[in-house]
N, C-alpha and C positions, 0 to 999 in steps of 0.2 A: 504788753497785754497778750493773755495766752489765748488759744483757740478754744479749750474749754476751762472753766473754772470749777475746780474741787469744792463743794460745800462740806464743813464739817459742823454735824448736828450732835451735841451731847458725845463728841469725840468719835463720832463716826463719819468716815468719809464717803460723800455721795455726789451725783449729778442730778442736775437740773434737765429734764427731759425734754421741755420745749427750748430751753439753750442748745441743747445737744442736736436737736432737728433742725434747728436754724443753721446752726455752724455745718452741719452735714449737707444741707441744701446750698449753701454758699459755694461749696467746695465741688459741687457735683461735676460741673462742666470740665475743670480742671482734672478730676479724676478719671473720669470716663473716656476722654480724648487722649490720655497719656499713652506713648509708645515705649516700648514694643509690646506691653499688655497693660490694662489699667491698673494705675498705681499713683500714688501721690507722696511727696515728702514734705512734712509740716515742722517748720521750727516753733518752738514754744507751744507746743501740743499741750503741754499742761505748764503752770508755773515753776520755772526752775528753782525759785527757791523753795517751794512747796516739796519738790523731789528731793532737792538736797537735804531736807530736813529728814527725810525718810531714811537715807543713805546710812545712818548709823544702825540700821536694823538689817542691812544686807549682811548676810552670812560671811563669816572670814574663814569658814574652814569647809571641809568636803563632807561633813555629817549631813546625811538626809539627801545627798546629791548625789545624781548619776554623772560619772566622768567618762568620756570617750577618749579612745587612745587607738587609731587606725589610719590609714593613709588618708582616708577620706575627711576624717575629721578629729583632731589632735588638741588636747589639753583644753578641752570644752566641757563644762560642767553644768547640769541642768538640774533646777531644784523646784519641786513643787511646793506651792504656797501652804500646802496642808501642814508642811513640817516646817515653817517658821515660826519663830517664838515672837518676833515684833509685830505688834497688833495693828499698828497703822499700815506697814506695808502689805501684810496679808490682807487687811481690808481692801486696800486699793486694788490689788490683784483680783479679788473677788467681785469687786464694783465694775471692773473691766469687762464683766459678764452680765451687767445690768440692763434693763430694758431703757433707760437713757443712752447707754451707750450703743446697744444695739439699733436705736431709733438714728443715732448720729451715723452709723455705718450703712444702714440701710438707705438713708437719705442722700447720702454721698456716692454711693457704689450703686444705687437701684437695683441691689439683690434683696428681694424681699423674704420675709419668714426666715430671719437670721435666728440660728440657736448658738448661746454661748456653751462653753465646755466647762462643766463644774469638776470634773476630772484632771484638767490641765494637761491632755495627753500631748507630750512634747513641748508643751508650754510651761510658764512661770518664770523663774529667774534664770537667765543665759549667763555665764561668765567663761571668757576665753583668757588664758594665761598667755605670758609672753612667749612666743615661739609658736603659739596655737594658730588653728585655721579651720574652716569650714568649708569644703569643696564646693562648686557650683553643683545645684542640684535643683530638682522638682519635688515638692513634700509629697509625704503619703496622701492619699486621697479620700479613704475612708476611715472613720473613728469606728473601731470595734465594739466598744460598749455603747454607744449611741446608735449605731447604725446609719450614721449619716454622712453626707459628702462634705468634704472640707472645701470652704469657698474664699475666705479670706484670712491673711496675716496682719496683725497690727505689732510693730514692734516699737518701744519706747527706749531710747538709749539714755544711759546715766551716768557719762563720763565727762566729768569737768576737766577743763584746762588741757583738753586733748590735743596735742601737737600733730600736724600732718605727718611728720616724720615717724609716728608711731604706727601708721598704717591701719588696718582694721576695718576699711571702707566696704560696705555692702556693695555688691556690684549687681546689677540687674542686667541679665544677658538676652538676647533675640532668641527667637524659637529656634534657629538653625544653628545656635552656638558658634557664630560667626564673629560677634565682637559685644563687648559690654557697652550698653546705651548709657548707663549711668553708674557713678560711682558716689556713695553717699557716705560721709564722715559720721562717725557714731558719737556726735557730741551731746551734751546736755540738754534734756528736754527734746529733742529732734525725735519725731516719730515717722514711721514707714506704714502705709498700709497698701497691700496689694492682693489682686485676684490670685488665688492658688487653682492651678490646673496642672494637666501632666506636661504641660511646656512652658511653664512660667518659672524659667531657671534663675536662679539668684544664690548667692552665697559669700563668704569672705574668703577666697581662695588662697590669698597670699599670708604668710606667716607674719604674726605680728611683732612688730620692732619695739615695743614700749619696753620701760625699764622693767625688771624683774619684779619690783614691789607695785606696779601698776597691772590692771588687767582691763579687759573690755566686757562692759556690763551693760544688761538690757533688760527689760521686760517683753515678755513673748506671749501675746494671746491668739487664739485660733477661733474661727467661728464656721459654723455649718448649716446646710441646709437638709431638709428630709425630700429627696426626690419623690415625686408624684409616684412614679411607677415604681419606686422600691430600688435598693441598691443591687437587686440580683443582675441587673442588666449593665452595670458598671464593672470594668476591669480593676481588680483590685490592685494597687500599687504602694510598695512601701517607699521611703525616701529613695530616688534615683540620682545618682551623682553621674556628671558628665565631665569629659575630659576637654580642656581648652586646647583650641589648635596650637601646636608648636610648644605646649608646656610638658613637664614630665609628671603631670597628673596620672593616677592610677587607674585602671578599669577596675569597676566595682563588680567583680564576675560573681561574687556571692549573691548578689541581689539579681544579677541577669540571669543566673541558674535558677533561683526561686522564682522568678517572674515566669520563665519559661515552663517550669514544672505546674505553676500555678494555671496557667493558660492552657495546658494540654492533659492534665490530669482531673479524673473524676474528683469532685469535692470530698467525698467520703475518703478518696484514698490519699489526698494531698498531705495530711498531716504527717502520715507514714513515708511517703516518698520524698518529701523534703528533706527528712532527716539525713538521706544519702549524699546532701550538697558537699561535694569536695572542696568547697571553698571556704568552709566556716573555719 
């Protein structure tokens, strides 16, 4: 029995708002009391067979995707649903921004007036190939096109027969970066939701050890609110990578320099001064 049940109406995938609201309410205490920051891990978030049936539409090449290759994130490809040719998978991604899913998330998290992202900035389909990783980080906090503050991440994993020796666990770290509190294996139909803040550190920092013909696949959707006082009072941050104690993780000096310039340069001068970043 899955937490949410997709409905198929004349070939269109959708969700029942009342069911979503009830499911969110039932999980609210578990979510809000979690440490080190509010989050939840849900097995069978959607029916596994339903997701398996969509995997034939998952792209098998990098066309239309953006692949990251740097010390902090390697062999990871991100694809927007707008470039997908598979109708059902594209519909599911768009429905994860629907009022029904927003009701589920609001009831569970207590965050009101959530806004989905029709642009899928940083979201969509994610795939990390063997040997790839994503360092521990806190996510960007402002959606530049929506002028909204990022509040939640929803990750849905799409990996059948995923063995422990493949690695790929999502790690949830404490705010002091002293240790990971949780490691979440990316198995089929498992979903993770968590609050996004400037210190909600998470990542997949160790290189995948799956066979070369396998990869770590997921859906990622992000949710926002419009601050009543506007975003002018918020510090703007791009993705901030952190180094684990005792590890060989590299400092992200490019982003550190950019944040320093953003904080101390007049807004009109910032686009020009940031070009001199010596770490690009």
